[in-house]
Phi, psi and omega in degrees: 000051180262145179279354184284149174291156178303148183298322182296327179291321178296319179297324180295320179294323178297319181297322180293332183264010187297332183292338183253003183285146174280170178297322179296320180294323179296326180292343182284342180294135182234173173293171177311147186306314179256110179285178178298138184283156173248101186295328178296314178299311180298323179295318179296316182296315181292327178296318177302315181294316182294322178298317179292322179298311181294323179295318180290321178301316179292328177298315178298315182297310183294323185283329190250351189298327184258014182250146178279131185296146176073007173276165180298319180295318180300314181295322179294315180294321178298319179298320178293324176297318178301317181297317178294321178295321179297319179294323177295320178297319178299317180298317180296315181296320179294323183285312187268333180054200175051243183302325183286327174292323177300316178296320179297319177300317181297313181297320183291335189251352191266001190292337187308127176087354183251341184064201180291346177291337180274277179234124180304145184300330179301322180288315181296321179293317183290325185268356183299330184295339184284353177290331179212004179225053176281167176302136184236173180256162177286162180297329178294326181291330183258002183299320183298318178297321180295324182287347178293334184240352183225151175273110185235010178062223182270005178305141010269001178294327178240152182290157176278157174209187187294349179286340188256171182297330178245133172286321183200159175211134181286137183290322181273127180292148177273344177202152177211137183226212188283324187252335189204169173235157187240130179243142173278137183213171178230127178287169183293341176268005177094359180287131176281132182224162171249124183254114179260119185234134183287146177297134189299323184264003189301313185296321178295316180297315182292319177301318180291318179299312182294322178298318180292317180301319180294325180282346182253031183306316182293320180293316179298321179297321179293318180291334181263029175058037175092358180278136175274099186254023179296333177296331176295316178299316182295316178296318180298318180295317180298315182291318180292327176300320178291319180296333182285350177260101185290343176295327177288325177299319179298318179294318179297320179297319178297319180293319178296317178299321180294316184290332184253015184296335179291346179268358178297144004269012184285341177238138180218133174244118183302143179290143178254135175267090188295329182293344180250006185253165178212190179288344178245354182224135174228128181251123181226164181296144181268135181245126175277159170072029179285140181242137181294136186286346180252022181242087183299323181292319177298323178292319178295318181298333179276001178087017182260152175275116184298321179296322178293322178297313181296320179297323179294317176300310184299312182295319183296311183285332173295319177297317181299322181284304191279328185263311185265340179069024177238125187244120174297124188283335187227060180276057178266179188295343177278350182241351183240120183226168174237152167235146175270119179239151181262126177231118181054042175079008181230143179284133177226157179280142170244121181276122181254121183257122179243170174055084180256032185295329184218129173234149173259132179262117183268006184243358184272162176075195184280344183254109176278083185296323182302307183296315180293327179290323174303311182293326180292318179296319178297319180295321179297317181290328180271357184055043177275091189298324181293312178295322180297318181292318182296309181286323179298321177295323178295325181280314192228014177065217185292345182261028184296339180297327180290331178300319179303311185289330178287323177294317176192131175301339179292344180273022185298334182274019182283359180202182181275167176071037180287125179276155180294326178295327177294322178295316179297317179296323178298320178295329179275348174084027177216172182296143180285161179293343181290346179265121180264169176298327177295320177300316180297317179297315178300319181295316180300315180296316181296321180296317179294317184284345179291347176095331182287334179052067179274000186299324178299320178295314181297322177301311181293319179297326177298319177298309184293325177294326176297319177296315182294324177296320179296330180267008177057043179278125184297143179298326179300318181287329176294313179297320181296316179299314182291327177294322177300313183283336172295322175294319179292326180282339177224072184294154182299335182283359176087359179280077190257016175282187176299131179283123184268348180243081185298337179293344179271012181285077181211133179278155174286167179299320179294320179293319177299318179296321180295318179299310181300315182296314182298314184288322178292324176295319179298311179294324179298319178298317180297310184293327182286318185277337184302309179295327177295318180297318179300317181294318181295319179295319184287316189264329185245354183057027177292153183250324188249148181290150176293161180296160184296331179296326177293318179297318180295331181285338183300307180296327177296316179297316179296321178295318179295319178296319178296317179298316181297319180293321178296315180296322179294320180294319178296321179295320180295320178297320181294317181296320180293322181291331179283000000 
C-alpha cells in the first residue's frame, strides 16, 4: 500500500531523460535494489536468531514451570526472564543489523495502548536505542556510496575543500538506524546539511535474509503455532524494497510537505537537495535544536507545553489518515522530533517529520479504506453497532470485535457479551486479559485476508500511540482528535473525496458539540461502570457487564438519590430553624 510509483516506472523515466543527465546524475544509477541473495549468509544470520529464540523460549519454560501463576514469586521470576530475553534480542540486532534492527524498532515503539499484555516493558526499554543509535559503519565504509552522487575527489584519502560538493563531513554519525546512518556535513556554499547514507552491505544482507525466510516456510509456520505467515515476509520484502530507494523518499517528503503546508510553521519537512542525492544517499537540510518527541522532561526544559506537543502529534497524523489517506509507515521516536519556535513572543512546538521512505495509500484499489475508516471511527464513537459490525466485518471478517479493542479499549461496548474484565482494562487504557496472543494472531491474518489491508494503519497507529503514551496524552483527547478528522474526511454533505482546500479543515459549532458530547459519553460510561465492574468481579465473581439500559439507569438512580437526600436535608434545616 505504498503511494510511490513502481520502481520500474521510475527507471523508465530516468532512461528517457538520460540525454540531459549530468555526469553526477549518471553516477547515481545503481544495480537493481535487491541483488542476488547469498543463501549461506542468510542461513548463518537466521541460525543466530533461531538459537537465541529457542534459548529464550526454554528459559521461560524452565524458570516458570514450577511456579504458581500470578504469585509475587512468579511475577518476579517472569520479570527477570523478560530482562534476559531483552538482552538476547539486543545481541541479535547488534550482530545481524538491517532487517533485525527494523524488527527491534517496531517492538520498541509499538507498545502504546497494549500495556504489558502487548510487549513487556523490559523489551521496549532495551530495544529503544535502535530507533536512532543502531550499530553504524565507519566513514570509510560508506565513502563509495557517497561518491555515487557527489564529487568528492580522492576523499577520504585526501581532505575535502571548496572544489568539491562538500566542504566537510563529520566522521561520526549523529544518528544511525536500520537502513542508514546520518552524518552532519557542509556544502561548498556553506549550507549545513544532514547526509543520510545507506549501509553498503545492507541490500545483500536483506536479499539473503528474505531468500532464507522464503525457503524456511515450514519452519516459520511451526514457530508461529501453525500460522502460514509467508505473506508477512512477502509484504515486508515489498515495503523494504521501496524504502531502499531514497529517490522515492525524497518524493514522498515533498508530497507530505505540500499536503500539510497549511499547518506551517507548526509542521516542518526538511528540504531535500535532489541534485546531490541518489537511491542510496539523500542530502537534506540540517536542523539544530531537535527534541525527542517521547521525552516530556526534555520538552519542558525547552520551554514547551507537553500537552500542546502531544496534541500536535495526534492532530497531524489523524489528518494524514482520515483526510489525505496517506499514512507515514514509521512515525517512531527516531523519525519524529520537535523544535521550539517563537510565535508572537511565545514558544510553541514545531513538529519535524523525518524518514518518508514508506507511506501507505488508503485510497487505492477497490477498497477505499480511508472513507470506510472515517465511517468506522464515527460509528465506534456513536456506538452504532450495526455500522460497526458491517464495516468491521469488511476490515477483519469474523474477528472484527478485536479491531475495536486494538483501535481503543474505550470501544469495548461495540458489541454484545462485554466482559467485566474488558471494562476494567478499558478504564486502565490497555488490552484486556481476555485477549490472548492467539486471538491477536487470528485477527492479523483475518485483517490481511479481508482485502482492505488495514494493517499499515494499525502499524502506524501503534507507533503514534506509543509517543502519545510517553507524553501522558489522555485517551479521551486522542479519540476526540481522531473523531474530528473522521468527520472532516467524511463530511455530512457527501463530499468525501480528497479535500483540496485544507484551510477549510474546520468543524461547525454543531459538529464540535457533537464530538465533545459523544466522546464524553463514551468516557463517562467507562468511568462509571469500571468501579461497578470491580465490585461485581470481587464480590459476585460475575463475568459479563450488565446491559446498557442498566448502566443508563445508574446515573438516573444516583441523581434521584441525591435529589431526595438534598430535599430531606433542606426539610430538616427548615424544621430546626422553626
